[in-house]
Biopython code that builds the backbone (N, CA, C, O; Angstrom):
import numpy as np
from Bio.PDB.StructureBuilder import StructureBuilder

atoms = [
    (1, "MET", "N", (0.665, 3.191, -14.138)),
    (1, "MET", "CA", (1.499, 4.082, -14.903)),
    (1, "MET", "C", (2.115, 5.102, -13.956)),
    (1, "MET", "O", (1.408, 5.721, -13.161)),
    (2, "TRP", "N", (3.416, 5.274, -14.038)),
    (2, "TRP", "CA", (4.099, 6.283, -13.237)),
    (2, "TRP", "C", (4.763, 7.294, -14.156)),
    (2, "TRP", "O", (5.352, 6.936, -15.176)),
    (3, "VAL", "N", (4.661, 8.541, -13.788)),
    (3, "VAL", "CA", (5.283, 9.631, -14.540)),
    (3, "VAL", "C", (6.301, 10.279, -13.623)),
    (3, "VAL", "O", (5.982, 10.574, -12.471)),
    (4, "HIS", "N", (7.490, 10.506, -14.086)),
    (4, "HIS", "CA", (8.519, 11.173, -13.286)),
    (4, "HIS", "C", (8.767, 12.547, -13.898)),
    (4, "HIS", "O", (9.006, 12.672, -15.099)),
    (5, "ALA", "N", (8.706, 13.566, -13.064)),
    (5, "ALA", "CA", (8.911, 14.924, -13.568)),
    (5, "ALA", "C", (9.685, 15.729, -12.545)),
    (5, "ALA", "O", (9.682, 15.395, -11.360)),
    (6, "ASN", "N", (10.335, 16.767, -12.979)),
    (6, "ASN", "CA", (10.975, 17.686, -12.051)),
    (6, "ASN", "C", (9.921, 18.606, -11.474)),
    (6, "ASN", "O", (8.988, 19.015, -12.166)),
    (7, "CYS", "N", (10.077, 18.928, -10.201)),
    (7, "CYS", "CA", (9.135, 19.799, -9.531)),
    (7, "CYS", "C", (9.200, 21.186, -10.152)),
    (7, "CYS", "O", (10.275, 21.776, -10.262)),
    (8, "MET", "N", (8.074, 21.690, -10.547)),
    (8, "MET", "CA", (8.036, 23.008, -11.177)),
    (8, "MET", "C", (8.140, 24.098, -10.117)),
    (8, "MET", "O", (7.560, 23.978, -9.038)),
    (9, "GLY", "N", (8.863, 25.137, -10.418)),
    (9, "GLY", "CA", (8.910, 26.291, -9.544)),
    (9, "GLY", "C", (10.058, 26.312, -8.558)),
    (9, "GLY", "O", (10.375, 27.371, -8.016)),
    (10, "ARG", "N", (10.685, 25.188, -8.311)),
    (10, "ARG", "CA", (11.799, 25.181, -7.362)),
    (10, "ARG", "C", (13.118, 25.451, -8.066)),
    (10, "ARG", "O", (14.001, 26.096, -7.500)),
    (11, "GLY", "N", (13.262, 24.970, -9.287)),
    (11, "GLY", "CA", (14.468, 25.218, -10.045)),
    (11, "GLY", "C", (15.675, 24.408, -9.615)),
    (11, "GLY", "O", (16.790, 24.682, -10.059)),
    (12, "ASP", "N", (15.474, 23.409, -8.753)),
    (12, "ASP", "CA", (16.614, 22.627, -8.265)),
    (12, "ASP", "C", (16.552, 21.172, -8.711)),
    (12, "ASP", "O", (17.359, 20.359, -8.261)),
    (13, "GLY", "N", (15.621, 20.831, -9.575)),
    (13, "GLY", "CA", (15.517, 19.461, -10.069)),
    (13, "GLY", "C", (14.962, 18.482, -9.071)),
    (13, "GLY", "O", (15.119, 17.276, -9.258)),
    (14, "THR", "N", (14.306, 18.951, -7.998)),
    (14, "THR", "CA", (13.732, 18.075, -6.992)),
    (14, "THR", "C", (12.688, 17.163, -7.633)),
    (14, "THR", "O", (11.792, 17.656, -8.318)),
    (15, "PRO", "N", (12.779, 15.846, -7.432)),
    (15, "PRO", "CA", (11.846, 14.936, -8.091)),
    (15, "PRO", "C", (10.420, 15.031, -7.552)),
    (15, "PRO", "O", (10.194, 15.213, -6.356)),
    (16, "LEU", "N", (9.495, 14.904, -8.451)),
    (16, "LEU", "CA", (8.076, 14.840, -8.140)),
    (16, "LEU", "C", (7.522, 13.690, -8.967)),
    (16, "LEU", "O", (7.594, 13.724, -10.195)),
    (17, "ASN", "N", (6.974, 12.675, -8.316)),
    (17, "ASN", "CA", (6.444, 11.506, -9.018)),
    (17, "ASN", "C", (4.923, 11.526, -8.974)),
    (17, "ASN", "O", (4.324, 11.754, -7.923)),
    (18, "LEU", "N", (4.317, 11.290, -10.105)),
    (18, "LEU", "CA", (2.873, 11.254, -10.221)),
    (18, "LEU", "C", (2.474, 9.880, -10.732)),
    (18, "LEU", "O", (2.996, 9.413, -11.744)),
    (19, "GLY", "N", (1.549, 9.234, -10.033)),
    (19, "GLY", "CA", (1.082, 7.918, -10.452)),
    (19, "GLY", "C", (-0.413, 7.918, -10.644)),
    (19, "GLY", "O", (-1.138, 8.515, -9.849)),
    (20, "ILE", "N", (-0.882, 7.269, -11.668)),
    (20, "ILE", "CA", (-2.307, 7.085, -11.914)),
    (20, "ILE", "C", (-2.588, 5.610, -11.652)),
    (20, "ILE", "O", (-2.026, 4.739, -12.317)),
    (21, "VAL", "N", (-3.460, 5.331, -10.681)),
    (21, "VAL", "CA", (-3.676, 3.959, -10.238)),
    (21, "VAL", "C", (-5.156, 3.671, -10.026)),
    (21, "VAL", "O", (-5.970, 4.583, -9.877)),
    (22, "GLN", "N", (-5.487, 2.374, -10.016)),
    (22, "GLN", "CA", (-6.839, 1.954, -9.664)),
    (22, "GLN", "C", (-6.948, 1.968, -8.150)),
    (22, "GLN", "O", (-5.954, 1.755, -7.455)),
    (23, "ASN", "N", (-8.156, 2.220, -7.626)),
    (23, "ASN", "CA", (-8.328, 2.303, -6.173)),
    (23, "ASN", "C", (-7.891, 1.021, -5.485)),
    (23, "ASN", "O", (-7.975, -0.066, -6.056)),
    (24, "GLY", "N", (-7.420, 1.166, -4.240)),
    (24, "GLY", "CA", (-6.908, 0.043, -3.479)),
    (24, "GLY", "C", (-7.968, -0.641, -2.647)),
    (24, "GLY", "O", (-9.056, -0.105, -2.434)),
    (25, "LYS", "N", (-7.642, -1.829, -2.180)),
    (25, "LYS", "CA", (-8.575, -2.628, -1.383)),
    (25, "LYS", "C", (-8.085, -2.849, 0.048)),
    (25, "LYS", "O", (-8.857, -3.317, 0.885)),
    (26, "GLY", "N", (-6.826, -2.527, 0.355)),
    (26, "GLY", "CA", (-6.267, -2.791, 1.676)),
    (26, "GLY", "C", (-6.802, -1.864, 2.745)),
    (26, "GLY", "O", (-7.359, -0.811, 2.434)),
    (27, "LEU", "N", (-6.637, -2.248, 4.013)),
    (27, "LEU", "CA", (-7.140, -1.454, 5.125)),
    (27, "LEU", "C", (-6.410, -0.127, 5.294)),
    (27, "LEU", "O", (-6.975, 0.819, 5.843)),
    (28, "ARG", "N", (-5.176, -0.042, 4.836)),
    (28, "ARG", "CA", (-4.435, 1.197, 5.035)),
    (28, "ARG", "C", (-3.980, 1.835, 3.728)),
    (28, "ARG", "O", (-3.066, 2.659, 3.726)),
    (29, "THR", "N", (-4.603, 1.464, 2.625)),
    (29, "THR", "CA", (-4.230, 2.053, 1.361)),
    (29, "THR", "C", (-4.562, 3.540, 1.340)),
    (29, "THR", "O", (-5.617, 3.936, 1.835)),
    (30, "PRO", "N", (-3.690, 4.372, 0.781)),
    (30, "PRO", "CA", (-4.027, 5.787, 0.689)),
    (30, "PRO", "C", (-5.104, 6.054, -0.365)),
    (30, "PRO", "O", (-5.619, 7.168, -0.465)),
    (31, "MET", "N", (-5.435, 5.041, -1.139)),
    (31, "MET", "CA", (-6.422, 5.223, -2.192)),
    (31, "MET", "C", (-7.828, 4.991, -1.637)),
    (31, "MET", "O", (-7.994, 4.308, -0.626)),
    (32, "THR", "N", (-8.827, 5.552, -2.290)),
    (32, "THR", "CA", (-10.217, 5.428, -1.874)),
    (32, "THR", "C", (-10.649, 3.968, -1.886)),
    (32, "THR", "O", (-10.268, 3.202, -2.771)),
    (33, "GLN", "N", (-11.445, 3.594, -0.898)),
    (33, "GLN", "CA", (-11.912, 2.218, -0.800)),
    (33, "GLN", "C", (-13.395, 2.099, -1.114)),
    (33, "GLN", "O", (-13.974, 1.026, -0.941)),
    (34, "GLU", "N", (-14.013, 3.163, -1.567)),
    (34, "GLU", "CA", (-15.436, 3.145, -1.861)),
    (34, "GLU", "C", (-15.683, 2.445, -3.196)),
    (34, "GLU", "O", (-14.870, 2.528, -4.116)),
    (35, "SER", "N", (-16.804, 1.764, -3.281)),
    (35, "SER", "CA", (-17.186, 1.118, -4.536)),
    (35, "SER", "C", (-18.306, 1.923, -5.167)),
    (35, "SER", "O", (-19.338, 2.166, -4.540)),
    (36, "HIS", "N", (-18.103, 2.328, -6.392)),
    (36, "HIS", "CA", (-19.104, 3.111, -7.106)),
    (36, "HIS", "C", (-19.658, 2.319, -8.285)),
    (36, "HIS", "O", (-20.337, 2.886, -9.141)),
    (37, "GLY", "N", (-19.379, 1.014, -8.344)),
    (37, "GLY", "CA", (-19.876, 0.190, -9.420)),
    (37, "GLY", "C", (-19.068, 0.302, -10.702)),
    (37, "GLY", "O", (-19.465, -0.229, -11.740)),
    (38, "PHE", "N", (-17.953, 0.983, -10.635)),
    (38, "PHE", "CA", (-17.086, 1.095, -11.803)),
    (38, "PHE", "C", (-15.651, 1.240, -11.321)),
    (38, "PHE", "O", (-15.401, 1.487, -10.142)),
    (39, "CYS", "N", (-14.729, 1.085, -12.232)),
    (39, "CYS", "CA", (-13.309, 1.186, -11.905)),
    (39, "CYS", "C", (-12.967, 2.638, -11.597)),
    (39, "CYS", "O", (-13.091, 3.505, -12.462)),
    (40, "ARG", "N", (-12.546, 2.898, -10.395)),
    (40, "ARG", "CA", (-12.188, 4.255, -9.998)),
    (40, "ARG", "C", (-10.672, 4.408, -10.132)),
    (40, "ARG", "O", (-9.912, 3.580, -9.630)),
    (41, "VAL", "N", (-10.252, 5.443, -10.793)),
    (41, "VAL", "CA", (-8.833, 5.716, -10.986)),
    (41, "VAL", "C", (-8.478, 6.961, -10.199)),
    (41, "VAL", "O", (-9.204, 7.955, -10.237)),
    (42, "GLU", "N", (-7.364, 6.908, -9.487)),
    (42, "GLU", "CA", (-6.943, 8.031, -8.669)),
    (42, "GLU", "C", (-5.478, 8.344, -8.901)),
    (42, "GLU", "O", (-4.775, 7.646, -9.632)),
    (43, "CYS", "N", (-5.049, 9.390, -8.269)),
    (43, "CYS", "CA", (-3.694, 9.907, -8.452)),
    (43, "CYS", "C", (-2.895, 9.745, -7.166)),
    (43, "CYS", "O", (-3.399, 10.018, -6.076)),
    (44, "GLN", "N", (-1.658, 9.304, -7.294)),
    (44, "GLN", "CA", (-0.709, 9.289, -6.180)),
    (44, "GLN", "C", (0.374, 10.291, -6.519)),
    (44, "GLN", "O", (0.882, 10.311, -7.640)),
    (45, "LEU", "N", (0.725, 11.118, -5.557)),
    (45, "LEU", "CA", (1.758, 12.123, -5.755)),
    (45, "LEU", "C", (2.835, 11.926, -4.695)),
    (45, "LEU", "O", (2.537, 11.921, -3.501)),
    (46, "ALA", "N", (4.059, 11.768, -5.117)),
    (46, "ALA", "CA", (5.184, 11.608, -4.187)),
    (46, "ALA", "C", (6.125, 12.790, -4.361)),
    (46, "ALA", "O", (6.636, 13.040, -5.453)),
    (47, "VAL", "N", (6.343, 13.504, -3.283)),
    (47, "VAL", "CA", (7.210, 14.682, -3.288)),
    (47, "VAL", "C", (8.487, 14.317, -2.553)),
    (47, "VAL", "O", (8.434, 13.790, -1.442)),
    (48, "HIS", "N", (9.612, 14.585, -3.148)),
    (48, "HIS", "CA", (10.902, 14.199, -2.577)),
    (48, "HIS", "C", (11.805, 15.418, -2.420)),
    (48, "HIS", "O", (11.642, 16.432, -3.099)),
    (49, "MET", "N", (12.753, 15.286, -1.511)),
    (49, "MET", "CA", (13.826, 16.274, -1.365)),
    (49, "MET", "C", (15.124, 15.497, -1.239)),
    (49, "MET", "O", (15.146, 14.390, -0.701)),
    (50, "TYR", "N", (16.183, 16.070, -1.728)),
    (50, "TYR", "CA", (17.484, 15.429, -1.609)),
    (50, "TYR", "C", (18.009, 15.583, -0.192)),
    (50, "TYR", "O", (17.702, 16.565, 0.484)),
    (51, "GLN", "N", (18.796, 14.621, 0.258)),
    (51, "GLN", "CA", (19.355, 14.642, 1.602)),
    (51, "GLN", "C", (20.105, 15.936, 1.839)),
    (51, "GLN", "O", (20.879, 16.387, 0.995)),
    (52, "GLY", "N", (19.866, 16.527, 3.002)),
    (52, "GLY", "CA", (20.536, 17.757, 3.380)),
    (52, "GLY", "C", (19.783, 19.022, 2.998)),
    (52, "GLY", "O", (20.139, 20.111, 3.447)),
    (53, "MET", "N", (18.746, 18.894, 2.173)),
    (53, "MET", "CA", (17.952, 20.058, 1.778)),
    (53, "MET", "C", (16.928, 20.361, 2.865)),
    (53, "MET", "O", (16.466, 19.454, 3.557)),
    (54, "GLU", "N", (16.575, 21.632, 3.015)),
    (54, "GLU", "CA", (15.552, 22.027, 3.974)),
    (54, "GLU", "C", (14.189, 21.647, 3.392)),
    (54, "GLU", "O", (13.705, 22.283, 2.456)),
    (55, "TYR", "N", (13.584, 20.616, 3.949)),
    (55, "TYR", "CA", (12.353, 20.080, 3.379)),
    (55, "TYR", "C", (11.085, 20.551, 4.073)),
    (55, "TYR", "O", (10.019, 20.532, 3.457)),
    (56, "GLU", "N", (11.157, 20.977, 5.337)),
    (56, "GLU", "CA", (9.957, 21.237, 6.125)),
    (56, "GLU", "C", (8.999, 22.252, 5.489)),
    (56, "GLU", "O", (7.809, 21.956, 5.389)),
    (57, "PRO", "N", (9.459, 23.431, 5.055)),
    (57, "PRO", "CA", (8.498, 24.396, 4.486)),
    (57, "PRO", "C", (7.832, 23.884, 3.207)),
    (57, "PRO", "O", (6.636, 24.087, 2.999)),
    (58, "TYR", "N", (8.600, 23.232, 2.370)),
    (58, "TYR", "CA", (8.064, 22.712, 1.110)),
    (58, "TYR", "C", (7.058, 21.601, 1.370)),
    (58, "TYR", "O", (5.968, 21.609, 0.798)),
    (59, "PHE", "N", (7.412, 20.638, 2.233)),
    (59, "PHE", "CA", (6.503, 19.542, 2.549)),
    (59, "PHE", "C", (5.218, 20.075, 3.195)),
    (59, "PHE", "O", (4.125, 19.607, 2.878)),
    (60, "ALA", "N", (5.349, 21.053, 4.102)),
    (60, "ALA", "CA", (4.173, 21.621, 4.776)),
    (60, "ALA", "C", (3.240, 22.285, 3.770)),
    (60, "ALA", "O", (2.022, 22.137, 3.866)),
    (61, "ALA", "N", (3.798, 23.015, 2.805)),
    (61, "ALA", "CA", (2.977, 23.687, 1.800)),
    (61, "ALA", "C", (2.257, 22.668, 0.911)),
    (61, "ALA", "O", (1.071, 22.826, 0.622)),
    (62, "VAL", "N", (2.966, 21.632, 0.481)),
    (62, "VAL", "CA", (2.348, 20.600, -0.360)),
    (62, "VAL", "C", (1.281, 19.855, 0.432)),
    (62, "VAL", "O", (0.195, 19.595, -0.086)),
    (63, "GLU", "N", (1.581, 19.508, 1.686)),
    (63, "GLU", "CA", (0.616, 18.773, 2.500)),
    (63, "GLU", "C", (-0.660, 19.584, 2.696)),
    (63, "GLU", "O", (-1.756, 19.026, 2.639)),
    (64, "GLU", "N", (-0.541, 20.873, 2.924)),
    (64, "GLU", "CA", (-1.720, 21.717, 3.114)),
    (64, "GLU", "C", (-2.603, 21.723, 1.865)),
    (64, "GLU", "O", (-3.827, 21.650, 1.973)),
    (65, "ILE", "N", (-2.002, 21.809, 0.702)),
    (65, "ILE", "CA", (-2.762, 21.772, -0.558)),
    (65, "ILE", "C", (-3.469, 20.426, -0.695)),
    (65, "ILE", "O", (-4.655, 20.370, -1.022)),
    (66, "LEU", "N", (-2.738, 19.346, -0.444)),
    (66, "LEU", "CA", (-3.323, 18.010, -0.601)),
    (66, "LEU", "C", (-4.432, 17.753, 0.419)),
    (66, "LEU", "O", (-5.424, 17.101, 0.090)),
    (67, "LYS", "N", (-4.287, 18.250, 1.647)),
    (67, "LYS", "CA", (-5.335, 18.096, 2.657)),
    (67, "LYS", "C", (-6.637, 18.751, 2.202)),
    (67, "LYS", "O", (-7.717, 18.192, 2.395)),
    (68, "ARG", "N", (-6.535, 19.931, 1.601)),
    (68, "ARG", "CA", (-7.735, 20.652, 1.137)),
    (68, "ARG", "C", (-8.486, 19.857, 0.074)),
    (68, "ARG", "O", (-9.677, 20.081, -0.144)),
    (69, "HIS", "N", (-7.799, 18.934, -0.584)),
    (69, "HIS", "CA", (-8.415, 18.144, -1.646)),
    (69, "HIS", "C", (-8.647, 16.693, -1.233)),
    (69, "HIS", "O", (-8.826, 15.822, -2.084)),
    (70, "GLY", "N", (-8.643, 16.438, 0.080)),
    (70, "GLY", "CA", (-8.936, 15.101, 0.587)),
    (70, "GLY", "C", (-7.778, 14.127, 0.513)),
    (70, "GLY", "O", (-7.982, 12.917, 0.605)),
    (71, "GLY", "N", (-6.565, 14.633, 0.349)),
    (71, "GLY", "CA", (-5.395, 13.763, 0.249)),
    (71, "GLY", "C", (-5.119, 13.009, 1.537)),
    (71, "GLY", "O", (-5.446, 13.471, 2.630)),
    (72, "ARG", "N", (-4.516, 11.850, 1.389)),
    (72, "ARG", "CA", (-4.118, 11.018, 2.524)),
    (72, "ARG", "C", (-2.653, 10.654, 2.356)),
    (72, "ARG", "O", (-2.212, 10.342, 1.250)),
    (73, "PRO", "N", (-1.893, 10.692, 3.452)),
    (73, "PRO", "CA", (-0.459, 10.415, 3.334)),
    (73, "PRO", "C", (-0.141, 8.927, 3.252)),
    (73, "PRO", "O", (-0.926, 8.080, 3.679)),
    (74, "HIS", "N", (1.010, 8.637, 2.701)),
    (74, "HIS", "CA", (1.600, 7.299, 2.779)),
    (74, "HIS", "C", (2.150, 7.186, 4.195)),
    (74, "HIS", "O", (2.883, 8.068, 4.642)),
    (75, "TRP", "N", (1.815, 6.140, 4.890)),
    (75, "TRP", "CA", (2.197, 6.025, 6.294)),
    (75, "TRP", "C", (3.699, 5.951, 6.510)),
    (75, "TRP", "O", (4.184, 6.310, 7.583)),
    (76, "GLY", "N", (4.430, 5.503, 5.534)),
    (76, "GLY", "CA", (5.873, 5.375, 5.676)),
    (76, "GLY", "C", (6.634, 6.613, 5.242)),
    (76, "GLY", "O", (7.865, 6.612, 5.233)),
    (77, "LYS", "N", (5.923, 7.662, 4.886)),
    (77, "LYS", "CA", (6.570, 8.899, 4.434)),
    (77, "LYS", "C", (6.343, 10.004, 5.454)),
    (77, "LYS", "O", (5.436, 9.921, 6.283)),
    (78, "LEU", "N", (7.163, 11.024, 5.387)),
    (78, "LEU", "CA", (7.024, 12.143, 6.316)),
    (78, "LEU", "C", (5.706, 12.878, 6.088)),
    (78, "LEU", "O", (5.346, 13.195, 4.955)),
    (79, "HIS", "N", (4.995, 13.143, 7.182)),
    (79, "HIS", "CA", (3.786, 13.958, 7.158)),
    (79, "HIS", "C", (3.501, 14.410, 8.582)),
    (79, "HIS", "O", (4.158, 13.961, 9.522)),
    (80, "THR", "N", (2.526, 15.296, 8.744)),
    (80, "THR", "CA", (2.255, 15.851, 10.064)),
    (80, "THR", "C", (0.948, 15.361, 10.679)),
    (80, "THR", "O", (0.587, 15.805, 11.768)),
    (81, "MET", "N", (0.235, 14.465, 10.015)),
    (81, "MET", "CA", (-1.057, 14.022, 10.547)),
    (81, "MET", "C", (-0.873, 13.054, 11.702)),
    (81, "MET", "O", (-0.008, 12.178, 11.675)),
    (82, "GLY", "N", (-1.707, 13.235, 12.715)),
    (82, "GLY", "CA", (-1.707, 12.342, 13.860)),
    (82, "GLY", "C", (-2.846, 11.347, 13.759)),
    (82, "GLY", "O", (-3.587, 11.349, 12.775)),
    (83, "PRO", "N", (-2.996, 10.493, 14.769)),
    (83, "PRO", "CA", (-3.996, 9.429, 14.701)),
    (83, "PRO", "C", (-5.431, 9.928, 14.557)),
    (83, "PRO", "O", (-6.222, 9.305, 13.848)),
    (84, "ARG", "N", (-5.787, 11.024, 15.203)),
    (84, "ARG", "CA", (-7.163, 11.523, 15.088)),
    (84, "ARG", "C", (-7.487, 11.948, 13.662)),
    (84, "ARG", "O", (-8.547, 11.615, 13.133)),
    (85, "GLU", "N", (-6.572, 12.682, 13.047)),
    (85, "GLU", "CA", (-6.815, 13.132, 11.677)),
    (85, "GLU", "C", (-6.763, 11.965, 10.695)),
    (85, "GLU", "O", (-7.549, 11.917, 9.749)),
    (86, "LEU", "N", (-5.856, 11.035, 10.908)),
    (86, "LEU", "CA", (-5.785, 9.868, 10.032)),
    (86, "LEU", "C", (-7.077, 9.053, 10.104)),
    (86, "LEU", "O", (-7.552, 8.543, 9.090)),
    (87, "ALA", "N", (-7.641, 8.933, 11.309)),
    (87, "ALA", "CA", (-8.887, 8.173, 11.482)),
    (87, "ALA", "C", (-10.028, 8.786, 10.686)),
    (87, "ALA", "O", (-10.917, 8.066, 10.232)),
    (88, "THR", "N", (-10.020, 10.103, 10.509)),
    (88, "THR", "CA", (-11.087, 10.748, 9.726)),
    (88, "THR", "C", (-10.871, 10.574, 8.225)),
    (88, "THR", "O", (-11.814, 10.706, 7.444)),
    (89, "ARG", "N", (-9.650, 10.282, 7.820)),
    (89, "ARG", "CA", (-9.332, 10.177, 6.395)),
    (89, "ARG", "C", (-9.287, 8.736, 5.889)),
    (89, "ARG", "O", (-9.407, 8.494, 4.688)),
    (90, "TYR", "N", (-9.116, 7.784, 6.802)),
    (90, "TYR", "CA", (-9.084, 6.375, 6.433)),
    (90, "TYR", "C", (-10.332, 5.699, 6.986)),
    (90, "TYR", "O", (-10.411, 5.459, 8.191)),
    (91, "PRO", "N", (-11.317, 5.384, 6.131)),
    (91, "PRO", "CA", (-12.582, 4.822, 6.617)),
    (91, "PRO", "C", (-12.430, 3.530, 7.416)),
    (91, "PRO", "O", (-13.281, 3.238, 8.257)),
    (92, "LYS", "N", (-11.395, 2.761, 7.188)),
    (92, "LYS", "CA", (-11.220, 1.480, 7.882)),
    (92, "LYS", "C", (-10.094, 1.531, 8.924)),
    (92, "LYS", "O", (-9.467, 0.516, 9.226)),
    (93, "TRP", "N", (-9.854, 2.719, 9.459)),
    (93, "TRP", "CA", (-8.795, 2.927, 10.446)),
    (93, "TRP", "C", (-8.963, 1.988, 11.645)),
    (93, "TRP", "O", (-8.015, 1.305, 12.033)),
    (94, "ALA", "N", (-10.154, 1.950, 12.228)),
    (94, "ALA", "CA", (-10.396, 1.112, 13.415)),
    (94, "ALA", "C", (-10.215, -0.365, 13.075)),
    (94, "ALA", "O", (-9.691, -1.129, 13.886)),
    (95, "ASP", "N", (-10.645, -0.770, 11.883)),
    (95, "ASP", "CA", (-10.464, -2.158, 11.460)),
    (95, "ASP", "C", (-8.980, -2.507, 11.378)),
    (95, "ASP", "O", (-8.556, -3.577, 11.815)),
    (96, "PHE", "N", (-8.194, -1.584, 10.809)),
    (96, "PHE", "CA", (-6.758, -1.833, 10.699)),
    (96, "PHE", "C", (-6.127, -1.969, 12.085)),
    (96, "PHE", "O", (-5.334, -2.884, 12.309)),
    (97, "LEU", "N", (-6.465, -1.077, 13.018)),
    (97, "LEU", "CA", (-5.875, -1.147, 14.363)),
    (97, "LEU", "C", (-6.250, -2.455, 15.047)),
    (97, "LEU", "O", (-5.426, -3.040, 15.750)),
    (98, "ARG", "N", (-7.479, -2.922, 14.853)),
    (98, "ARG", "CA", (-7.914, -4.194, 15.439)),
    (98, "ARG", "C", (-7.110, -5.361, 14.854)),
    (98, "ARG", "O", (-6.638, -6.224, 15.595)),
    (99, "VAL", "N", (-6.956, -5.387, 13.540)),
    (99, "VAL", "CA", (-6.204, -6.461, 12.887)),
    (99, "VAL", "C", (-4.732, -6.406, 13.287)),
    (99, "VAL", "O", (-4.095, -7.446, 13.458)),
    (100, "ARG", "N", (-4.193, -5.199, 13.436)),
    (100, "ARG", "CA", (-2.799, -5.059, 13.849)),
    (100, "ARG", "C", (-2.575, -5.737, 15.196)),
    (100, "ARG", "O", (-1.587, -6.448, 15.376)),
    (101, "VAL", "N", (-3.483, -5.521, 16.138)),
    (101, "VAL", "CA", (-3.358, -6.142, 17.459)),
    (101, "VAL", "C", (-3.504, -7.659, 17.364)),
    (101, "VAL", "O", (-2.786, -8.389, 18.047)),
    (102, "GLU", "N", (-4.413, -8.136, 16.536)),
    (102, "GLU", "CA", (-4.602, -9.584, 16.370)),
    (102, "GLU", "C", (-3.346, -10.247, 15.810)),
    (102, "GLU", "O", (-2.966, -11.333, 16.249)),
    (103, "LEU", "N", (-2.704, -9.597, 14.844)),
    (103, "LEU", "CA", (-1.541, -10.190, 14.189)),
    (103, "LEU", "C", (-0.229, -9.941, 14.922)),
    (103, "LEU", "O", (0.736, -10.684, 14.740)),
    (104, "ASP", "N", (-0.189, -8.898, 15.751)),
    (104, "ASP", "CA", (1.033, -8.554, 16.486)),
    (104, "ASP", "C", (0.663, -8.171, 17.920)),
    (104, "ASP", "O", (0.852, -7.023, 18.323)),
    (105, "PRO", "N", (0.135, -9.134, 18.696)),
    (105, "PRO", "CA", (-0.384, -8.819, 20.033)),
    (105, "PRO", "C", (0.665, -8.289, 21.010)),
    (105, "PRO", "O", (0.321, -7.584, 21.959)),
    (106, "HIS", "N", (1.922, -8.615, 20.792)),
    (106, "HIS", "CA", (2.974, -8.167, 21.709)),
    (106, "HIS", "C", (3.738, -6.958, 21.176)),
    (106, "HIS", "O", (4.697, -6.512, 21.805)),
    (107, "GLY", "N", (3.331, -6.425, 20.035)),
    (107, "GLY", "CA", (3.952, -5.216, 19.496)),
    (107, "GLY", "C", (5.355, -5.411, 18.951)),
    (107, "GLY", "O", (6.151, -4.472, 18.945)),
    (108, "GLY", "N", (5.667, -6.601, 18.498)),
    (108, "GLY", "CA", (7.004, -6.887, 17.983)),
    (108, "GLY", "C", (7.375, -6.089, 16.743)),
    (108, "GLY", "O", (8.558, -5.874, 16.476)),
    (109, "PHE", "N", (6.381, -5.648, 15.985)),
    (109, "PHE", "CA", (6.650, -4.883, 14.768)),
    (109, "PHE", "C", (6.471, -3.384, 14.972)),
    (109, "PHE", "O", (6.584, -2.608, 14.022)),
    (110, "LEU", "N", (6.190, -2.973, 16.211)),
    (110, "LEU", "CA", (6.018, -1.551, 16.500)),
    (110, "LEU", "C", (7.359, -0.881, 16.782)),
    (110, "LEU", "O", (8.306, -1.513, 17.250)),
    (111, "ASN", "N", (7.413, 0.387, 16.490)),
    (111, "ASN", "CA", (8.541, 1.228, 16.891)),
    (111, "ASN", "C", (7.957, 2.544, 17.398)),
    (111, "ASN", "O", (6.738, 2.714, 17.401)),
    (112, "ASP", "N", (8.805, 3.473, 17.826)),
    (112, "ASP", "CA", (8.309, 4.731, 18.383)),
    (112, "ASP", "C", (7.428, 5.490, 17.390)),
    (112, "ASP", "O", (6.387, 6.035, 17.757)),
    (113, "TYR", "N", (7.861, 5.517, 16.134)),
    (113, "TYR", "CA", (7.089, 6.223, 15.105)),
    (113, "TYR", "C", (5.679, 5.627, 14.975)),
    (113, "TYR", "O", (4.694, 6.366, 14.986)),
    (114, "LEU", "N", (5.577, 4.304, 14.852)),
    (114, "LEU", "CA", (4.284, 3.668, 14.676)),
    (114, "LEU", "C", (3.419, 3.803, 15.918)),
    (114, "LEU", "O", (2.206, 3.973, 15.798)),
    (115, "CYS", "N", (4.002, 3.734, 17.100)),
    (115, "CYS", "CA", (3.219, 3.929, 18.322)),
    (115, "CYS", "C", (2.585, 5.311, 18.349)),
    (115, "CYS", "O", (1.429, 5.462, 18.744)),
    (116, "THR", "N", (3.337, 6.312, 17.933)),
    (116, "THR", "CA", (2.794, 7.677, 17.856)),
    (116, "THR", "C", (1.738, 7.752, 16.771)),
    (116, "THR", "O", (0.660, 8.303, 16.994)),
    (117, "LEU", "N", (2.029, 7.209, 15.609)),
    (117, "LEU", "CA", (1.106, 7.254, 14.477)),
    (117, "LEU", "C", (-0.227, 6.581, 14.798)),
    (117, "LEU", "O", (-1.282, 7.073, 14.399)),
    (118, "PHE", "N", (-0.184, 5.468, 15.512)),
    (118, "PHE", "CA", (-1.401, 4.711, 15.820)),
    (118, "PHE", "C", (-2.068, 5.180, 17.115)),
    (118, "PHE", "O", (-3.105, 4.642, 17.502)),
    (119, "GLY", "N", (-1.489, 6.170, 17.783)),
    (119, "GLY", "CA", (-2.092, 6.707, 19.005)),
    (119, "GLY", "C", (-1.934, 5.793, 20.206)),
    (119, "GLY", "O", (-2.783, 5.784, 21.098)),
    (120, "LEU", "N", (-0.849, 5.019, 20.236)),
    (120, "LEU", "CA", (-0.632, 4.082, 21.335)),
    (120, "LEU", "C", (0.157, 4.697, 22.475)),
    (120, "LEU", "O", (0.286, 4.094, 23.540)),
    (121, "ARG", "N", (0.682, 5.883, 22.261)),
    (121, "ARG", "CA", (1.441, 6.606, 23.315)),
    (121, "ARG", "C", (0.965, 8.026, 23.396)),
    (121, "ARG", "O", (1.467, 8.800, 24.211)),
]
sb = StructureBuilder()
sb.init_structure("model")
sb.init_model(0)
sb.init_chain("A")
sb.init_seg("    ")
for serial, (resi, resn, name, xyz) in enumerate(atoms, 1):
    if name == "N":
        sb.init_residue(resn, " ", resi, " ")
    sb.init_atom(name, np.array(xyz, "f"), 0.0, 1.0, " ", f" {name:<3s}", serial, name[0])
structure = sb.get_structure()
């Protein structure tokens, strides 16, 4: 289930998407991978800004709030976490990096962003 709402407090109609989902099973899912013997439901929050808007202060403030509550970023979205911090938030980080090398040994799917994100440079 996805809910679309305008971001409260900004007054500019900036979109804020809230999703309620079952926990994920993938190595890099932002959702919890722990098994508690029951269906765990979690929240995904996507914060957007329109092109040309100053996004850095708003994104930094939202990220700080989410970090305090154990939030993990979507790897394809803007965030400030580096490989060390991501490794502490993703329990299967090392497994993912190992599988990435096995499936892409020559780095054909890497770019500068991913090399930085994965701590390869």
